[in-house]
C-alpha positions in Angstrom: -70.0 99.7 76.7 -70.1 97.7 79.9 -69.2 94.0 79.5 -72.0 91.7 80.6 -70.7 88.2 79.7 -67.7 86.2 78.6 -68.2 83.3 76.2 -65.5 80.7 75.4 -65.6 77.3 73.8 -66.8 74.1 75.5 -64.7 71.0 75.8 -61.0 70.8 76.5 -59.4 73.9 78.0 -55.9 75.2 77.4 -53.7 77.6 79.1 -54.4 80.4 76.6 -58.2 80.5 76.9 -58.0 80.0 80.7 -55.6 82.9 81.1 -57.5 85.1 78.6 -60.7 84.5 80.5 -58.9 85.1 83.8 -57.8 88.6 82.7 -61.3 89.4 81.5 -62.9 88.0 84.7 -60.6 90.2 86.8 -61.4 93.3 84.7 -65.2 92.9 84.3 -66.4 90.5 87.1 -69.1 89.0 84.8 -70.1 85.3 84.3 -68.3 83.0 81.9 -70.2 80.6 79.7 -68.5 77.7 78.0 -70.5 77.1 74.8 -70.4 77.9 71.1 -71.1 81.6 70.4 -74.1 82.7 68.4 -74.0 85.3 65.6 -75.7 87.7 68.0 -72.9 87.1 70.6 -70.3 88.0 68.0 -72.1 91.2 67.2 -72.8 92.3 70.8 -70.0 94.5 72.2 -71.2 93.7 75.7 -70.2 90.1 75.2 -66.5 89.0 75.1 -66.1 85.9 72.8 -62.8 84.2 73.6 -60.8 81.6 71.6 -63.8 80.7 69.4 -66.0 82.3 66.8 -63.5 82.9 64.0 -63.3 86.7 64.6 -60.8 89.0 66.0 -62.3 92.4 66.6 -61.3 93.8 70.0 -63.7 96.8 69.6 -66.7 94.5 69.9 -65.0 92.0 72.3 -64.1 89.2 69.9 -60.7 87.5 70.6 -60.3 84.4 68.4 -57.1 83.5 66.5 -58.0 80.3 64.7 -58.9 82.1 61.5 -55.4 83.6 61.2 -53.3 82.2 58.2 -50.8 79.4 58.8 -47.8 81.7 58.5 -49.2 84.4 60.9 -47.3 85.3 64.1 -48.0 82.9 66.9 -50.7 84.9 68.6 -53.3 83.1 70.8 -56.4 84.3 72.5 -54.4 85.4 75.5 -52.1 87.5 73.2 -55.1 89.3 71.8 -56.5 90.2 75.2 -53.1 91.4 76.3 -52.9 93.5 73.2 -56.3 95.0 73.9 -55.1 95.9 77.4 -52.1 97.6 75.9 -49.6 95.5 77.9 -48.7 92.7 75.3 -45.2 93.9 74.5 -44.3 94.3 78.1 -45.9 91.0 79.0 -43.8 89.3 76.2 -40.7 91.0 77.5 -41.3 90.4 81.2 -43.2 87.0 81.3 -40.9 84.2 80.1 -43.8 81.8 80.0 -45.9 83.8 77.5 -44.0 83.0 74.3 -44.0 79.2 74.9 -47.7 79.4 75.7 -48.3 81.1 72.4 -46.2 78.5 70.6 -47.9 75.6 72.3 -51.4 76.8 71.3 -50.6 77.8 67.7 -47.7 75.4 66.7 -48.2 72.4 68.9 -45.8 70.6 71.3 -43.4 69.2 68.7 -42.6 72.5 67.1 -42.5 74.3 70.5 -40.1 71.7 71.9 -37.8 72.4 68.9 -38.0 76.2 69.4 -37.3 75.8 73.1 -34.5 73.3 72.4 -35.9 70.8 74.9 -37.2 67.2 74.5 -40.9 67.0 74.0 -41.1 64.8 77.1 -40.2 67.9 79.2 -43.7 69.2 78.9 -45.1 66.3 80.8 -42.3 66.4 83.4 -43.0 70.1 84.0 -46.8 69.8 84.0 -47.9 70.9 87.5 -50.9 69.4 89.3 -52.0 73.0 89.8 -52.2 73.4 86.0 -54.0 70.1 85.6 -56.6 70.7 88.3 -57.4 74.3 87.2 -57.7 73.4 83.5 -59.8 70.3 84.2 -62.2 72.1 86.5 -62.5 74.9 84.0 -63.1 72.4 81.2 -65.8 70.6 83.1 -67.8 73.8 83.9 -70.5 75.0 81.6 -70.8 78.3 83.5 -68.7 80.1 86.1 -70.2 82.9 88.2 -68.3 85.4 90.3 -69.0 83.7 93.7 -67.6 80.3 92.6 -64.2 79.3 94.0 -62.7 78.7 90.6 -63.9 82.0 89.2 -62.3 83.8 92.2 -59.0 82.0 91.6 -59.2 83.0 88.0 -59.7 86.6 89.1 -56.6 86.4 91.3 -54.5 85.0 88.4 -55.7 87.8 86.1 -55.1 90.5 88.7 -51.6 89.2 89.3 -50.7 89.2 85.6 -51.9 92.7 85.1 -50.4 94.1 88.3 -47.0 92.4 87.7 -46.7 93.7 84.1 -47.8 97.2 85.0 -45.8 97.5 88.2 -42.7 96.1 86.5 -43.0 98.7 83.8 -43.3 101.4 86.5 -40.2 100.0 88.3 -38.1 99.9 85.1 -39.0 103.5 84.5 -37.9 104.3 88.1 -34.7 102.3 87.8 -33.8 104.1 84.6 -33.9 107.4 86.5 -32.5 106.3 89.9 -30.0 103.4 89.5 -26.3 103.9 89.1 -23.6 101.8 87.4 -20.5 101.5 89.4 -17.1 100.5 88.0 -14.9 98.8 90.5 -11.3 98.7 89.4 -9.4 95.5 90.1 -6.0 93.9 89.3 -7.7 92.6 86.1 -10.8 93.6 84.3 -13.1 95.9 86.3 -16.3 94.8 88.0 -19.5 96.5 87.0 -22.3 96.8 89.6 -25.8 98.2 89.5 -26.5 100.3 92.6 -29.9 101.4 93.9 -30.2 103.9 96.6 -32.6 103.5 99.5 -36.0 105.1 99.0 -39.5 104.9 100.5 -40.8 104.3 96.9 -39.1 100.9 96.7 -39.0 100.0 100.4 -41.5 97.1 100.1 -39.4 95.2 97.5 -36.1 96.9 96.8 -34.7 94.3 94.4 -37.9 93.9 92.3 -37.2 94.5 88.6 -33.4 94.7 88.8 -32.8 91.7 86.6 -35.5 92.7 84.2 -34.0 96.2 84.1 -30.6 94.8 83.1 -32.2 92.7 80.3 -34.3 95.7 79.2 -31.1 97.8 78.9 -29.3 95.0 77.1 -26.3 95.1 79.5 -26.4 91.4 80.7 -22.8 90.9 79.5 -21.5 93.9 81.4 -23.0 93.6 84.9 -21.4 91.4 87.6 -23.1 92.5 90.9 -26.2 94.2 92.3 -26.3 96.5 95.3 -29.7 97.3 96.6 -31.4 98.3 99.9 -31.9 95.4 102.4 -35.6 95.0 103.0 -34.9 93.6 106.5 -32.6 96.3 107.7 -31.1 99.7 107.1 -28.2 98.5 105.1 -27.7 96.9 101.7 -27.7 93.5 100.0 -24.9 92.6 97.7 -25.5 89.8 95.2 -23.8 88.3 92.3 -25.6 88.9 89.0 -26.4 85.6 87.3 -24.1 84.0 89.9 -21.0 85.7 88.5 -18.0 83.6 89.4 -15.8 86.7 89.7 -17.3 87.5 93.1 -17.3 85.6 96.3 -19.0 87.4 99.2 -17.8 84.9 101.7 -14.5 86.7 101.5 -16.0 89.7 103.3 -17.8 87.8 106.1 -15.4 89.1 108.8 -15.3 92.7 107.6 -16.7 95.5 109.7 -20.3 96.2 108.9 -21.0 92.8 107.3 -24.1 91.3 109.0 -24.2 88.1 106.9 -22.3 86.5 104.1 -23.4 83.2 102.6 -20.8 80.5 102.8 -21.3 79.8 99.1 -20.5 83.4 98.3 -23.4 84.5 96.2 -25.0 87.1 98.7 -24.1 89.3 101.6 -26.1 91.6 103.9 -24.3 94.6 105.2 -25.0 97.5 107.6 -22.8 99.7 105.5 -24.6 102.6 103.7 -21.7 104.8 102.5 -21.2 104.2 98.8 -17.5 104.4 99.1 -17.4 101.6 101.7 -19.8 99.6 99.7 -17.5 99.8 96.7 -14.6 98.7 99.0 -16.5 95.6 100.0 -17.2 94.8 96.4 -13.5 95.1 95.6 -12.6 92.8 98.6 -15.1 90.2 97.3 -13.4 89.9 93.9 -11.9 86.5 93.1 -8.4 86.9 91.9 -7.7 85.3 88.5 -5.6 82.2 88.5 -2.0 82.9 87.4 
């Protein structure tokens, strides 16, 4: 059934209902009304009821979590919409902000601060004026229609979340098929590097997804460097993974084929394309262990 309306609660707005409505606005392009839902709203599959109403039934567009028991998993309205889109698990894996957003909405700031191992005051320090303005404007609106500026921003936010999660999943699948793991022998322990060959498929953003891929493969403790096509040239970029101290690319700044090496050693851009020579540059960048 075609969605005709989105209904969410009036009053104060939180990140979860704002983002849940942003996703639905992007997908359906229908007005948003901020009011209490009626029984007819909850029964009408053409109306999405978000973060209010006491019902979770995605088949008829109801996405509330407040009726869940106290010991239920920390799912908020945003979680329920993501689940309905089939991208919740990937969003949880790829979007570091999602779990804290769930905790804040379901457990409150004190418990969330404990789980994140940060002081509660950090939430105020990290609260952006962007967040404040968007949530305040959303809260003060009784209705949002597709041609309003805030609605259009919400659609952009929803579109970017969906596109990011789906495109990252596609990239991870690509990387699983096309990346290589190089082992660079040294005087001490070997260096492990992830290599990605040049391809038109990834030309727009060659390094996109590499860190997420390493996490997805659970090899964070094994990888030291990344070698991927340079978006600005025909060569490659060499970077330290998680700023690994075992590599210093400033050591290769005078080598043939090196176009740029940062003085702090964390990245280099090279014209070299031969894998053998790339491996040689990686070896030259290894920091020798202190005796």
